[in-house]
N, C-alpha and C positions, 0 to 999 in steps of 0.2 A: 656640324660640330655641336650645335645645340641639342640635336636629337641624340647624339651619342652620349653627351653629358647627362641628359635626362635619363637615358637608359641605365647609365652607370649608377646614378643616384637611386633609381628604383631597385637595382640589384643589391646595392649596399644596404638600403633600407630593409629589403626583404631578408637579408642575412641577419640584420639586427633584430627584426621582429621574430624571426625563427629562433634566434638565440634566446630571446625573452620567453617565448612559448615553451622552449625546451626546459629552461630553468624552472618555469612555473609548473610544468608537468612533473619534473623531478621532485619539487617541493610537495606537490599534492600527493605523489606516490609515497613519499616518506611519512605522510600523515596516516595515523590509524583512522579507521572509520569513525570512531568516537570523537577524535579530535576534529575531523572534518565536519561532523554534525554540530559540535559545539561552536565551531567557527561560523557556520551558517546561521545558527541561532543568534549568536551575538551580533552578527552583521545586520540582522533584521529586528533586533530589539526583542527577541523572544527568550524567555527563561527556560533553560533545560534543567532537568532534575531527574532523580531516581525515585520511583515510588517503592518504598520499602515495606517490610512487615510480613512478607510471605516467602514461600520457598523460592520463587523467582522474582527478584526485584525487576522492575520494568523501567526503561528509559523513556521519558516523555518530553515533548515541548509543550509547555503550559500555554493556555490562552493569554493574549495580551491584556485582557481585562479581567478583573476579579469581580466585576458587577454581576449580579444575578441575572440569569437569562432563562427564557423558556426552553430553548433547544440549543444543545451544544453539538457541533459537528466534530466527529472524531475520525481522523485518518488512520487507517490500519496498514502497517507495513506489509510488504510481500514476504516471500520465503527467504529473501536475502541470498547470501552465498552459502547455500546449504550443501553443495557438493563441490569438492576440490577437483575431482575427475568424474567420469561417467560411473565409476564404481567405488570411489573413495569419498566418504563424507568429509566435509570441511571441519576443521577444528574450531572455526569461528564463523557463525552464520550471519554476522553483521553484513548488511548490504554494502557493496562497493560503490554503488551510485546512490545519490541522495534525491532521487526523483520524488518520492512521496513527501519527505520533509520540505522540498522546494515548493511543491503544490500547497502545503500547509502554510508556509510563511508568506506566500504570495496571495493568500486568500483573505480578504477583509472580513469574511464571516467569522464570528467567534468560533474558534476551533482549537483542538488539541491534536498533537501527533503522538501516536502510541506505537512503540516498537514491540516486537514479539519477544517472548522469553528467550534469554541468552543472547539477544542481539545488543551490541554495544556494552553489555555488562554481563560477565559470567558469574555463576554461582556454583556452589558445591554440587547441587542437584543437576546441573547442566550435563547432558550427554547427547551424542549425535542423534539418537533416536528421536529426540524432541524437535529436531529440525529436518528429519528425513521422513520415515514412514509414520511417525506419530505426530507430525506437525499440525494435524487437525484433531488431535485427541481431546477427550473431555477435560483432561488436566490443563491443557493449553487454553481451551475455551473458558474454563472456570477461572483461571488466573486473569484473563483479559476482562472477564465479567466483574471480578473483584476490583480491577482498576477502574472500570466504569462506575462502580459504586463509590470509589474514592473520589473520583472527579465530581460525581453528582453531589456528594456530601459537601465538597469544597465550594462548588459554584452555584449550587441551588437550582440547577436546571431540572425541569420535569421530564424532558424528552432528549433522546439522542437521534442524530442522523449519523449513520456510519458510512464511510467512504473506504472501500477496500480495493487495494491494488494487487493484481496477480493472486497469490495464495491468500492474501488478506481478504479477498472477496468471499471465499468459502467461510472464513472465520466471521466476517460481518454477517453473513446469512445465518450461521449457527448461533451467534449471539442474539440476533433478532428473533430466532425461533425459540430461544430459551428465556428471553426477557419480555417484559410487557411494556417497557418504556422506549423501545426502538421504533420510531414511527416511520422511518424510511431508510432505504439503502441505495447507494449508488456504487458501481464498481467500474474499474478501468482494467482492461486486459485481464479480466477476472477468471480464476478457476472456480466456476460456479458449482461444479460437482466433481470432486476428486475421483469418484468411482467411474464416472463416464470418461473423465480425462485419462486415467490410466488405461482404460480399454481402448480409447481412440489412439493413444500413443504407443500401445503395445508394451506397457510397463507392468511390473509386478504390482499387485494391489497394495495400497497403503494400510497394512495391518495395524490396527489400533487407532485409526483415524475415523472420524464421523463424516457423514455426507449430508449436505443440506436437503437433498431430496427425500431423505427419511423423515423430514418435517414438512412435507409439502402442504398438508392441511393448514398449518399455521402460516407458512410463507405465502400461500396463495392469497392471503388477505393483507399482505404487506405491499405498500407502494414501493416499487424498485425500478431502477434504470441501469442497464448494463451497456457500457461503451466497449465496443469490440474493435480491435485493430484489424485492418484489412490484410496487413502483412505481419503475421505473428508466428514464428516457428515454434514457440513454446506452448502457447494456448491456441489450439486450432479454432478458426473462426466458427466452425460448425458446432463447437461445444455449446455456445450460447443458444443456438437454435434447438439443440437436443434438450437442453435444460428447460427452455420455454415450452416445448412440447410436453415434457414430463410434468411440469408445474401446472400448465393449463390455466393460467390466470391472466385476466385482462388488465390487472394492475402492474404487470411486469412488462417492461418495455426494453427492447433490444435495439441499439443504434450502432450501425457500422460506420466507423470513423476513418475517412481517407487520410493519407499522409501520416499514418502512424504505424509503428511496429510495436513489439512488446515493451520496449523501454524508450522509444523515441516519439516525439511529436505530441506528447500528452499535455504539456503546458498550454499550448494554443487550444487544443481540443477542450481542455477542462475549463478554460476561461469562457468558452461558449456555452457549456452545459452546466456548470457548477450551480448556478442559481436559476436555471430553467425549471419551473414548477413540475412536479411529478403528478400523475393521475392519482387522485385519492378516492375516487368513486368508480365503481364498475359502470360503464355506459349501459343505458337501458336499451 
């Protein structure tokens, strides 16, 4: 009798929990990506705002401190929801998961989260080409670079560390190649070379986009670490190896991370590697 009663209690409790989870999922589904990001920021005491004044306003999570710092870590968002189907571009490229903002708000290192143009906030100039084949174009790099200038003016940092996820990795490398104040780059499940990536995936070239390997002389002198998911159907694990071979730099490190996929397992992996020092000198 006791056993049957206990089983019944567990079953009822399971239905109750399942009901709560269903309601929670429905509420989350009703949220827009911007509302979900704002809620995450407020729950962690982070200020969200829009950097204005240019063709593409950018959505950011500002650092928790306004004190001057030597280096500011900036998290760069991935490509987001760039395609609605295999052939139809999305009308809103805002990411549906908040992996990168979660990494930022959980990181005690002074940091800012920087979304891509047209993510979370649309502007008149937004068009699908900016989050499809021109997602790594000079205009996108220039706008992100302007945002870094705005952050630098506000917080007084002399240097940046850029952390790029997925397509944000290519932009982190392009920014580092075009600026003199990016002192190191780390990437997670990163698209390190869009040109190699489209070739490996059998996709059409991203016409209008830049490729970090066209700046290999500059990037070969940049300390960088690339965390690669062992199970990633979007960014092949071999992409990082081909990037490393083309770059030919001892300052570039590639780490294969177990128990990760393209968008799973990175919170635990990043806690391990986030503050592990990078190599800043070429071994003799």
